[in-house]
C-alpha positions in Angstrom: -68.8 -12.7 -27.4 -71.0 -11.2 -24.6 -71.2 -7.8 -23.1 -67.6 -6.9 -21.8 -67.5 -4.1 -19.2 -64.5 -1.7 -18.8 -63.9 0.6 -16.1 -61.5 3.7 -16.3 -60.6 5.9 -13.1 -58.9 8.9 -14.5 -58.2 12.4 -13.1 -59.8 14.7 -15.8 -58.5 18.0 -14.4 -54.9 16.9 -15.6 -53.5 16.7 -19.1 -52.8 13.0 -18.6 -56.2 12.1 -17.5 -57.8 13.9 -20.4 -55.7 12.4 -23.1 -56.2 8.9 -21.5 -60.0 9.5 -21.4 -60.0 10.3 -25.2 -57.7 7.7 -26.4 -59.4 4.9 -24.5 -62.8 5.9 -25.8 -61.5 5.8 -29.3 -59.9 2.4 -28.6 -63.0 0.9 -27.5 -64.9 2.2 -30.5 -62.3 0.7 -32.7 -62.5 -2.6 -30.9 -66.6 -2.7 -31.2 -66.1 -1.8 -34.9 -63.8 -4.5 -35.4 -65.8 -7.0 -33.7 -69.3 -7.0 -35.0 -70.8 -9.1 -32.2 -68.7 -7.3 -29.4 -70.6 -5.0 -27.3 -67.8 -3.6 -25.0 -69.1 -0.9 -22.5 -66.7 1.9 -21.0 -67.5 3.1 -17.7 -65.6 6.3 -16.8 -65.0 7.7 -13.0 -63.4 11.1 -12.6 -61.7 11.7 -9.4 -59.3 14.2 -8.0 -55.7 12.8 -8.0 -54.9 14.7 -4.7 -57.4 12.5 -2.6 -56.7 8.9 -2.4 -60.2 8.1 -1.3 -61.6 9.3 -4.4 -59.9 6.6 -6.3 -61.2 4.0 -4.0 -64.9 5.3 -3.9 -64.7 5.2 -7.7 -63.3 1.5 -7.7 -66.1 0.3 -5.5 -68.7 2.0 -7.7 -67.3 0.4 -10.8 -67.3 -3.0 -9.2 -70.6 -3.1 -7.3 -72.9 -0.9 -9.9 -71.3 -1.6 -13.1 -69.9 -5.2 -12.7 -66.7 -4.5 -14.7 -64.2 -7.3 -15.4 -61.0 -4.6 -15.8 -60.2 -1.2 -14.5 -57.7 1.2 -16.1 -56.3 4.0 -14.2 -54.3 5.5 -11.2 -51.8 7.9 -12.5 -49.8 7.6 -9.4 -48.6 4.6 -7.2 -50.8 6.0 -4.3 -53.9 5.8 -6.4 -53.2 2.6 -8.0 -52.7 0.9 -4.6 -55.9 2.3 -3.5 -57.9 0.8 -6.3 -55.8 -2.5 -5.8 -56.8 -2.7 -2.1 -60.5 -2.5 -3.2 -60.4 -5.2 -5.7 -58.5 -7.3 -3.3 -61.4 -7.4 -1.0 -63.8 -8.8 -3.6 -64.1 -12.4 -4.8 -64.4 -11.5 -8.4 -61.5 -11.6 -11.1 -61.0 -8.2 -12.1 -57.8 -6.9 -13.7 -56.2 -3.6 -12.6 -54.1 -1.9 -15.3 -52.2 0.8 -13.8 -51.1 4.0 -15.4 -48.5 4.8 -12.8 -44.9 5.0 -13.8 -43.6 3.9 -10.5 -44.7 0.8 -8.6 -42.6 -1.4 -6.1 -41.5 -4.6 -7.1 -43.7 -6.4 -4.7 -47.0 -5.0 -6.2 -47.4 -8.1 -8.6 -46.6 -10.4 -5.9 -49.0 -9.1 -3.4 -51.8 -8.6 -6.0 -51.7 -11.1 -8.9 -54.5 -9.1 -10.8 -52.0 -6.0 -11.0 -50.5 -5.0 -14.2 -47.9 -2.3 -14.6 -49.3 -1.2 -17.9 -47.1 1.6 -18.8 -43.3 1.7 -18.6 -41.5 2.7 -15.3 -39.3 5.3 -14.6 -36.2 3.0 -14.7 -35.5 3.5 -18.6 -35.7 7.3 -18.0 -33.1 7.3 -15.0 -31.0 4.9 -17.1 -30.8 7.7 -19.9 -30.0 10.1 -17.4 -27.1 8.2 -16.0 -25.9 7.6 -19.7 -25.8 11.4 -20.3 -23.9 11.9 -17.0 -21.3 9.4 -17.9 -21.0 10.3 -21.4 -19.8 14.0 -20.0 -17.8 12.4 -17.2 -20.0 13.9 -14.5 -19.2 12.2 -11.2 -21.7 14.0 -8.7 -25.0 15.4 -9.1 -28.1 16.7 -7.1 -31.5 15.5 -7.5 -34.4 18.1 -7.0 -38.0 16.7 -6.8 -41.3 17.6 -6.0 -43.2 16.3 -2.8 -46.6 16.8 -4.2 -49.0 14.1 -5.1 -49.1 14.9 -8.8 -45.6 13.6 -9.5 -44.3 10.2 -9.3 -43.2 8.5 -5.9 -40.1 10.3 -4.7 -38.8 7.0 -3.1 -39.2 5.2 -6.2 -37.3 8.0 -8.3 -34.5 7.8 -5.8 -34.3 4.1 -6.1 -34.2 4.0 -10.2 -31.8 6.7 -10.4 -29.6 5.2 -7.8 -29.7 1.9 -9.4 -28.7 3.6 -12.7 -25.6 5.5 -11.2 -24.6 2.4 -9.5 -24.0 0.8 -12.9 -22.3 3.9 -14.4 -20.3 5.1 -11.7 -21.9 8.6 -10.9 -22.9 9.7 -7.4 -26.1 11.3 -6.0 -24.6 13.5 -3.6 -27.4 15.6 -2.5 -31.3 15.5 -2.6 -33.4 18.7 -2.5 -37.2 18.1 -2.0 -39.6 21.0 -3.0 -43.0 22.1 -2.7 -44.9 24.6 -4.8 -44.6 27.0 -1.6 -40.9 26.4 -1.0 -38.6 29.5 -0.8 -36.5 28.5 -3.9 -34.0 31.3 -3.4 -32.8 30.0 0.0 -32.6 26.5 -1.1 -30.9 27.3 -4.1 -28.2 29.5 -2.5 -27.0 26.4 -0.5 -26.5 24.5 -3.7 -24.9 27.5 -5.4 -22.2 27.2 -2.7 -21.3 23.7 -3.6 -17.5 23.2 -4.2 -17.4 21.8 -7.5 -16.0 23.0 -10.9 -19.6 22.8 -12.3 -22.7 21.8 -10.8 -25.4 19.1 -12.1 -29.1 19.1 -11.3 -31.6 16.5 -12.1 -35.2 17.9 -11.7 -38.2 15.7 -11.2 -41.1 18.2 -10.7 -44.1 19.0 -12.4 -44.0 21.4 -15.3 -45.4 24.4 -13.4 -42.8 23.8 -10.6 -40.2 23.3 -13.1 -40.7 26.6 -15.0 -40.8 28.4 -11.7 -37.7 26.8 -10.5 -35.6 27.5 -13.7 -36.7 31.0 -13.8 -35.3 31.6 -10.3 -32.1 29.9 -11.1 -31.6 32.3 -14.1 -32.1 35.2 -11.8 -29.6 33.8 -9.6 -27.1 33.2 -12.3 -27.1 29.6 -11.9 -27.4 28.7 -15.7 -24.9 28.6 -18.4 -21.2 28.0 -17.7 -20.7 26.1 -14.5 -24.4 24.6 -14.5 -26.0 21.8 -16.1 -29.8 21.2 -15.7 -31.3 17.8 -16.8 -35.3 17.5 -16.6 -37.2 14.1 -16.3 -40.2 13.3 -18.5 -42.5 14.7 -15.6 -41.7 18.0 -17.4 -40.8 17.1 -20.8 -43.7 14.8 -21.6 -46.0 18.0 -21.3 -44.2 20.2 -23.9 -46.6 19.3 -26.7 -49.6 20.5 -24.4 -48.0 24.0 -23.5 -47.4 27.3 -25.6 -44.1 28.1 -27.0 -43.8 31.0 -24.4 -43.6 28.5 -21.6 -41.2 26.3 -23.4 -38.9 29.3 -24.0 -38.9 29.9 -20.3 -36.7 26.6 -20.0 -34.2 27.7 -22.6 -30.9 25.9 -21.9 -32.4 22.9 -20.1 -32.0 19.5 -21.5 -34.2 16.6 -20.7 -35.3 13.1 -21.2 -38.6 12.4 -22.8 -40.7 9.3 -23.4 -40.5 8.2 -27.0 -43.2 7.1 -29.1 -43.3 6.9 -33.1 -44.8 9.9 -34.1 -44.2 9.5 -37.9 -46.2 6.4 -38.8 -49.4 6.3 -41.0 -51.2 4.6 -38.1 -50.3 7.5 -35.8 -51.2 10.1 -38.3 -54.7 8.7 -38.6 -55.0 8.4 -34.9 -53.7 12.1 -34.5 -56.5 13.3 -36.6 -59.3 11.6 -34.8 -57.9 12.4 -31.4 -57.7 16.1 -32.2 -61.4 16.2 -33.4 -62.7 14.4 -30.3 -60.4 16.3 -27.9 -61.7 19.6 -29.2 -65.3 18.5 -28.7 -64.6 17.2 -25.0 -62.2 19.9 -23.8 -62.9 23.1 -25.9 -61.1 25.2 -23.2 -57.8 23.7 -24.0 -55.7 25.3 -26.6 -53.4 22.4 -27.4 -55.1 19.4 -28.9 -51.8 17.3 -29.9 -51.7 13.7 -28.6 -48.8 12.9 -26.4 -47.5 10.1 -24.6 -50.5 9.7 -22.4 -52.8 9.2 -25.4 -50.7 6.7 -26.7 -50.5 4.7 -23.6 -54.2 4.8 -23.0 -55.0 3.5 -26.6 -52.2 0.8 -26.2 -53.9 -0.4 -22.9 -57.2 -1.1 -24.5 -55.2 -3.0 -27.5 -53.5 -5.0 -24.7 -56.9 -5.8 -23.1 -58.2 -6.9 -26.4 -55.2 -9.2 -27.0 -55.7 -10.8 -23.5 -59.6 -11.2 -24.0 -60.2 -8.5 -21.3 -59.8 -11.0 -18.3 -57.0 -13.3 -16.8 -54.3 -11.0 -18.0 -50.9 -12.8 -18.1 -48.6 -10.0 -18.0 -47.2 -9.6 -14.5 -44.1 -7.5 -14.9 -43.9 -3.9 -16.1 -44.2 -3.0 -19.7 -40.5 -2.5 -20.9 -39.2 0.3 -23.0 -35.8 0.5 -24.6 -35.8 4.1 -26.2 -35.7 7.7 -24.7 -35.8 10.8 -26.5 -33.1 13.5 -25.2 -34.2 17.1 -26.0 -32.4 20.4 -25.5 -34.6 23.6 -25.2 -33.6 26.4 -27.8 -35.6 29.5 -27.9 -39.3 28.5 -28.5 -38.7 24.8 -29.3 -36.4 22.1 -28.9 -34.0 19.8 -30.7 -33.9 15.9 -30.2 -31.5 12.9 -30.3 -32.2 9.4 -29.0 -30.8 7.0 -26.6 -31.5 3.3 -26.8 -30.8 0.9 -24.1 -27.7 -1.4 -24.7 -26.8 0.5 -27.9 -26.2 4.0 -27.1 -26.9 7.7 -28.7 -28.2 8.2 -32.2 -29.5 11.1 -34.2 -32.5 9.0 -35.8 -34.7 6.2 -35.0 -36.4 3.4 -37.0 -33.6 3.2 -39.7 -31.6 -0.1 -39.8 -28.8 1.7 -40.9 -28.5 3.9 -37.5 -25.0 4.4 -36.1 -25.0 4.3 -32.4 -22.5 6.2 -30.4 -21.3 5.8 -26.7 -20.7 9.5 -26.5 -23.5 12.1 -26.6 -21.0 14.5 -27.8 -20.7 12.5 -31.2 -24.5 13.2 -32.0 -24.5 16.7 -30.3 -24.6 18.6 -33.7 -28.2 17.5 -33.9 -28.9 18.5 -30.4 -27.3 21.7 -30.3 -27.3 23.2 -33.7 -27.0 26.9 -32.2 -24.9 26.9 -29.1 -23.4 23.9 -27.4 -24.2 23.2 -23.6 -21.7 24.2 -21.0 -20.5 20.5 -20.5 -20.0 20.1 -24.3 -17.9 23.3 -24.3 -15.9 21.9 -21.6 -15.4 18.7 -23.2 -14.4 20.3 -26.4 -12.2 22.8 -24.6 -10.2 19.8 -23.0 -9.7 18.2 -26.4 -8.3 21.5 -28.0 -6.1 22.6 -25.1 -3.2 20.5 -23.9 -3.2 19.4 -20.4 -0.2 20.7 -18.1 1.0 17.5 -16.2 3.4 17.8 -13.4 6.2 15.1 -12.8 8.2 14.8 -9.5 11.8 15.6 -9.8 12.5 13.9 -6.4 11.8 10.5 -7.8 14.5 8.3 -7.0 13.9 5.4 -9.3 14.5 6.0 -12.8 12.6 3.0 -13.8 9.2 4.8 -12.9 10.1 8.3 -13.7 13.4 9.3 -15.6 14.2 12.9 -16.5 17.1 14.0 -18.3 18.5 16.8 -20.4 19.3 15.7 -23.8 22.3 17.3 -26.0 19.9 19.8 -27.4 19.2 21.1 -24.0 15.7 19.8 -23.9 14.1 17.9 -21.0 13.2 14.4 -21.9 10.7 12.4 -19.9 10.5 8.6 -19.6 9.9 5.6 -17.4 7.1 3.3 -16.6 4.7 5.6 -14.9 4.9 8.1 -17.7 4.6 5.3 -20.4 1.4 4.3 -18.7 0.0 7.8 -18.3 0.7 8.2 -22.1 -1.5 5.2 -23.0 -4.3 6.4 -20.9 -4.3 10.0 -22.2 -4.1 8.5 -25.9 -7.2 6.3 -25.2 -9.0 9.6 -24.0 -7.9 11.5 -26.9 -6.4 14.2 -24.7 -3.2 16.1 -25.5 -0.7 16.8 -22.6 2.7 18.3 -21.9 5.1 17.2 -19.0 6.5 19.8 -16.5 9.0 19.1 -13.9 8.2 20.0 -10.3 11.0 20.3 -7.7 9.2 20.0 -4.3 7.8 17.3 -1.9 5.0 15.1 -3.1 2.4 16.8 -0.9 3.3 20.2 -2.4 3.1 18.5 -5.8 -0.5 17.3 -5.3 -1.6 20.5 -3.9 -0.7 22.3 -7.2 -3.7 20.8 -8.5 -6.0 22.7 -6.2 -4.3 26.1 -7.3 -4.8 24.9 -10.9 -1.2 25.2 -11.5 -1.4 22.0 -13.2 -4.2 19.8 -14.4 -2.7 16.6 -13.5 0.2 14.7 -11.8 1.9 11.8 -13.4 4.7 9.9 -11.2 5.3 7.6 -8.3 2.8 9.3 -6.3 0.9 7.5 -3.5 -2.9 7.7 -3.1 -3.7 8.9 0.4 -6.8 9.9 2.2 -5.5 13.6 3.1 -4.6 14.1 -0.7 -8.1 13.7 -1.7 -8.6 17.3 -0.3 -6.6 18.6 -3.5 -7.1 16.1 -6.1 -9.0 13.2 -7.6 -7.1 9.9 -8.0 -7.5 7.2 -10.3 -7.2 3.5 -9.0 -3.7 2.2 -8.2 -1.6 1.1 -11.3 0.8 -0.7 -9.0 0.9 -3.1 -6.0 0.3 -1.5 -2.7 2.1 -1.6 0.5 5.1 -0.4 2.5 8.1 -2.8 3.2 11.1 -2.7 5.4 14.6 -3.2 3.8 17.6 -4.2 6.2 21.1 -5.6 5.7 21.8 -9.3 5.4 23.8 -11.4 7.8 25.7 -14.8 7.6 23.8 -17.6 9.5 26.3 -20.4 9.0 29.9 -19.2 9.5 29.7 -18.9 13.2 28.0 -22.3 13.8 30.1 -24.6 16.3 29.4 -27.7 14.4 30.1 -26.1 11.2 33.0 -28.5 10.5 30.4 -31.4 10.3 28.2 -29.7 7.7 30.2 -30.8 4.6 29.1 -34.5 5.0 25.8 -36.0 5.9 25.5 -38.0 9.1 25.4 -41.2 6.8 28.5 -40.3 5.0 30.2 -39.9 8.3 29.1 -43.2 9.7 30.1 -44.8 6.3 33.6 -43.3 6.1 34.2 -44.7 9.8 33.0 -48.1 8.9 34.9 -48.4 5.8 38.0 -47.0 7.5 37.6 -49.6 10.4 36.9 -52.4 8.1 40.1 -51.4 5.8 42.3 -51.4 9.3 40.9 -54.7 10.2 41.9 -56.2 6.9 45.5 -54.7 7.1 45.8 -55.9 10.7 44.6 -59.4 10.0 47.0 -59.7 6.9 50.1 -58.0 8.9 49.7 -59.4 12.3 52.0 -62.5 11.5 54.8 -60.4 10.4 54.7 -57.7 13.1 55.0 -58.2 17.0 53.5 -54.7 17.5 50.1 -56.0 16.1 49.9 -58.9 18.7 49.1 -58.5 22.5 45.9 -58.5 24.3 42.5 -58.1 22.8 42.4 -54.4 23.9 45.8 -53.7 22.4 44.8 -55.3 19.2 41.5 -53.4 18.9 43.5 -50.1 19.6 46.0 -51.2 16.8 43.0 -51.9 14.1 41.6 -48.2 15.0 45.0 -47.0 14.6 45.5 -48.5 11.3 42.2 -47.6 10.1 42.7 -43.7 10.5 46.4 -43.4 9.9 45.9 -45.1 6.5 43.6 -42.1 5.6 46.7 -39.6 5.5 49.7 -41.5 4.6 51.2 -44.8 2.9 54.0 -46.4 5.1 55.0 -48.8 2.4 58.2 -49.7 4.5 56.2 -50.8 7.5 54.0 -53.1 5.2 55.2 -56.7 4.8 52.9 -58.1 2.1 51.7 -57.1 -1.3 48.2 -57.8 -0.2 48.0 -55.2 2.5 49.7 -52.7 0.4 47.1 -53.1 -2.3 44.4 -52.4 0.3 46.3 -49.4 1.7 46.9 -48.0 -1.9 43.4 -48.0 -2.9 42.0 -46.8 0.3 44.5 -43.9 0.2 43.3 -43.0 -3.2 39.7 -42.9 -2.1 40.7 -41.1 1.2 42.5 -38.4 -0.8 39.4 -37.5 -2.8 37.2 -37.6 0.1 39.3 -35.4 2.2 39.8 -33.0 -0.6 35.9 -32.7 -1.1 35.6 -32.1 2.4 37.9 -29.4 2.6 36.3 -27.6 -0.6 32.8 -27.9 0.9 33.9 -26.4 4.3 35.8 -23.7 2.6 32.5 -22.8 0.5 30.5 -22.6 3.7 32.9 -20.6 5.4 32.9 -18.0 2.8 29.3 -18.2 1.4 26.7 -15.7 3.1 23.4 -16.5 3.7 20.9 -13.7 3.4 18.9 -13.4 6.4 17.7 -10.0 7.8 19.7 -8.5 10.3 16.5 -7.1 12.0 13.2 -9.0 11.7 10.4 -6.5 12.5 9.6 -2.9 13.3 9.0 -3.9 16.9 12.5 -4.8 17.2 13.8 -1.5 15.5 11.6 0.6 18.1 12.9 -1.5 21.0 16.4 -0.7 20.2 15.7 2.8 19.1 17.4 2.2 15.7 17.8 5.0 13.1 15.5 4.3 10.1 15.7 5.9 6.6 12.8 7.3 4.2 12.4 8.9 0.9 12.9 12.8 1.2 9.8 14.6 0.5 7.4 11.6 0.6 4.6 10.9 3.0 6.5 8.2 4.9 7.8 10.8 7.6 4.2 11.1 9.0 3.2 7.6 8.4 6.3 6.3 10.6 5.4 8.8 13.4 1.6 8.9 13.5 0.9 5.2 12.4 3.8 3.2 13.5 4.9 5.3 16.5 8.6 6.0 15.5 10.2 8.9 17.3 10.8 11.5 14.7 14.4 12.3 16.0 15.5 8.6 14.6 14.1 9.2 11.1 16.5 10.3 8.3 15.6 11.4 4.7 17.7 10.4 1.9 17.6 11.6 -1.9 19.3 8.7 -3.9 19.6 5.0 -3.9 23.3 5.4 -3.4 22.8 7.3 -0.2 20.2 4.6 1.1 22.8 1.9 0.4 25.8 3.7 2.1 23.6 4.4 5.1 22.6 0.8 5.4 26.1 -0.4 4.8 27.9 2.0 7.2 25.3 1.6 10.0 23.9 5.0 9.7 20.4 3.5 9.6 19.3 0.0 10.5 16.4 -0.1 8.1 14.9 1.5 5.3 11.2 2.1 4.4 10.0 1.8 0.8 6.8 1.0 -1.1 6.5 -2.4 -2.7 7.3 -1.2 -6.2 10.3 0.8 -5.4 11.4 -1.8 -2.8 11.6 -4.4 -5.7 13.6 -2.0 -7.9 16.0 -1.1 -5.1 16.6 -4.7 -4.2 17.2 -5.5 -7.7 20.1 -2.9 -7.7 21.5 -4.3 -4.5 20.4 -7.9 -4.5 23.3 -9.4 -2.5 23.4 -6.7 0.3 20.0 -6.2 1.5 16.9 -8.0 2.1 13.2 -7.4 3.0 11.6 -8.2 6.4 8.5 -10.4 6.6 6.4 -7.3 7.4 4.3 -5.2 4.9 2.0 -2.3 5.8 -1.0 -1.3 3.7 -1.0 2.0 1.9 -2.8 3.2 -1.1 -0.4 2.5 -3.9 0.8 4.7 -6.8 -2.2 6.6 -8.8 -2.3 9.3 -11.2 -3.9 12.5 -9.8 -6.3 15.0 -11.5 -8.0 18.4 -10.5 -11.0 17.9 -8.2 -14.2 17.1 -10.1 -12.2 16.4 -13.2 -15.0 15.7 -15.7 -13.4 12.7 -17.1 -12.0 10.8 -14.1 -14.3 7.9 -14.8 -13.0 7.6 -18.4 -9.3 7.9 -16.9 -10.2 4.7 -14.6 -11.8 2.8 -17.6 -8.9 3.5 -19.9 -6.4 2.3 -16.9 -8.6 -1.0 -16.7 -8.5 -1.4 -20.4 -4.5 -1.2 -20.7 -4.4 -3.5 -17.6 -6.7 -6.0 -18.8 -5.3 -6.1 -22.2 -2.0 -6.9 -21.0 -0.6 -3.5 -22.1 0.4 -2.3 -18.6 2.1 -5.8 -18.0 4.2 -5.2 -21.2 5.2 -1.7 -20.1 6.1 -3.1 -16.5 8.4 -5.9 -17.9 10.0 -3.4 -20.2 11.0 -0.7 -17.7 11.1 -2.9 -14.6 12.6 -6.1 -16.1 15.7 -5.7 -13.8 13.8 -6.7 -10.6 13.2 -10.2 -12.0 16.1 -11.5 -10.0 14.7 -10.2 -6.7 12.6 -13.0 -5.5 15.0 -15.7 -6.7 18.1 -14.3 -4.9 16.1 -13.6 -1.8 14.5 -17.1 -1.6 17.6 -19.2 -2.8 19.9 -17.3 -0.5 18.0 -18.7 2.5 18.3 -22.4 1.4 21.3 -24.1 2.9 23.7 -26.0 0.7 23.2 -29.6 0.5 25.9 -31.7 2.3 27.8 -34.4 0.4 26.1 -37.8 0.8 27.4 -41.5 0.2 25.7 -41.2 -3.1 28.4 -38.9 -4.4 31.0 -41.4 -3.5 29.4 -44.5 -4.3 31.8 -45.9 -6.8 35.0 -45.0 -4.8 33.7 -47.0 -1.7 32.6 -49.8 -3.7 36.3 -49.9 -5.2 38.0 -49.8 -1.8 35.7 -52.2 -0.1 35.9 -54.5 -3.0 39.6 -54.5 -2.9 39.7 -55.1 0.7 37.4 -57.8 0.5 39.1 -59.5 -2.3 42.7 -59.4 -0.6 40.9 -60.6 2.5 39.5 -63.7 0.7 43.0 -64.3 -1.0 44.7 -64.1 2.5 42.2 -66.6 3.9 42.7 -68.9 1.0 46.5 -68.8 1.3 46.2 -69.4 5.2 44.1 -72.3 4.5 46.5 -73.9 2.3 49.3 -73.5 4.6 47.4 -74.9 7.6 46.6 -78.1 5.2 50.6 -78.3 4.4 51.6 -78.1 8.1 49.4 -80.9 8.8 
């Protein structure tokens, strides 16, 4: 192997640059020692990180003067991009291994030689989001430094926003700071935020972070009600500062880049690093290697593996583990978070138990005193939540309250059963308390903290978010209109034709005329009244056809053949007429369930009175949204009052939400129906105090009982009586089928067969007589 030339552009005024310089030199020495014929040369260029042009000048010198095949360096994206632009202007194959923890996705596409050689901030932000989710934190503030010494603010905002999108927390405020900022003014604004407790993620340099945290302590913005989380821009330097500076951050937690510190290889590297670091930088008091030293050494190993040129790795180095620390006194305690697995107290052991909640491993993190959020969670577990239940609920299937023989109030119903399931999954104890007031007043009690939650048939409305946080809906949403039903058949002028189909009527007429013709033909030689003109004889046939439907005039008939025809036809006609009478009677008495009013527009046009539930939101919805006159809206307290008002005409329509409308129609399934209109509203949800720390857990528990089928089981158990609603309302609109010839086929075949046989016999007898006469 020939001479390999490596360039390094490092800011040796920073701790990161110093550690990287020492570790890279050690790594190159190790490589040359391992490869006897290797002669790798390292060319170092020092620059000031705050001036981009310095990095570009250093890159030009390494390429033009030293003919390097790879360049290491660029602790920020601005520096790395400046170096990349210089390399792109040459026609040589040179790899750039960036030390910046942030880089846009397009970097490797724009510059194929660009390698993200250290893990990005994505894993750190994922760990922050996991902590927030574990404690049920919904909203937080990001504080970042705008100076060149920290990672790109835009990249940090992107990474933390992506992490929060997966966990459900919300970045609700961003505060940029410089070292010259007036912290007290900025913090005073944050202190006035209307939250139960305030959470801040701090991404600044160590120096600014210490100054910021000291200011917050003076302003009493630490301890109960506050949570401060530092990123690795601060925590990665803890090994390089004295204990006095660390103690100034007492009470802060943070995420820190992880690397294995307890292996034999690292122990050997630590000794060599400390010796060389003392010689190179004797003015520094702390000689311990940190993550920057490890990254510098690993970059050279990576180059060795890839033969220093034509580096294949295009994406960023991936890291899965993060150290989580809590500063206590002059030191800190650690636990760990592993992407895709969770929290643990140790690493490197195959028997590690991972937890989804940071609280489950917090005894290692907080051996002296728990953090506010931890105390908050522990307090929630130890105390029982006070849950208000609406007394005004009309539908016992949803909320059922009664006093048992021992004078105790018993709570039941579908809504409370579902709430019990959610609380059990969250491991929260609770007690129910009746509340006798409107639903708006019920939700407002959460703002005054009289109750911790509300469980009942409470509709999710935008105006109620001012007082409470809601879970997602646990029922169907929508507002429906209930009206009386009316018959659609009994007043039809052609109703008498409905019992039989048109084909049936034509067949009856045809068979009657045919039988009349047979009787006339047989009897015409024995009765002078059956003779005469053609018109007279046609009228006689029609008369015989239909009079034989209703009576048997045996004394008027002269032959047995005609008597047989009439007897059979009268038998058939008797059955047909009785069937007709029964079918017509049924149609006259049976109602068809059709809405008496078909639309809200019709109600408004006739200025009809309408009804709503007393104390519900529908008063304002009907007036503000649907445009009803407040004077025509009546409130009722029970289902019986609803039904009575609809039946006696006090109101023309009743407005109910979809779940309660189904329950009401199940109870009064033959008297009332829904119109076809449905108006979108929020549906029923459970309400908690604003900024409830476990609202995300409540939604997750609700989804679990829904997806597992448990919610459907509870719904079937408590609301099973509503199953007949759709069947009754749909079947009632279908007309009963009229009777067809198919129902009387055998009878028609009998009478026509008999008539035909007698006709044939008559013709045979007539032919014989005619022959005898001849």
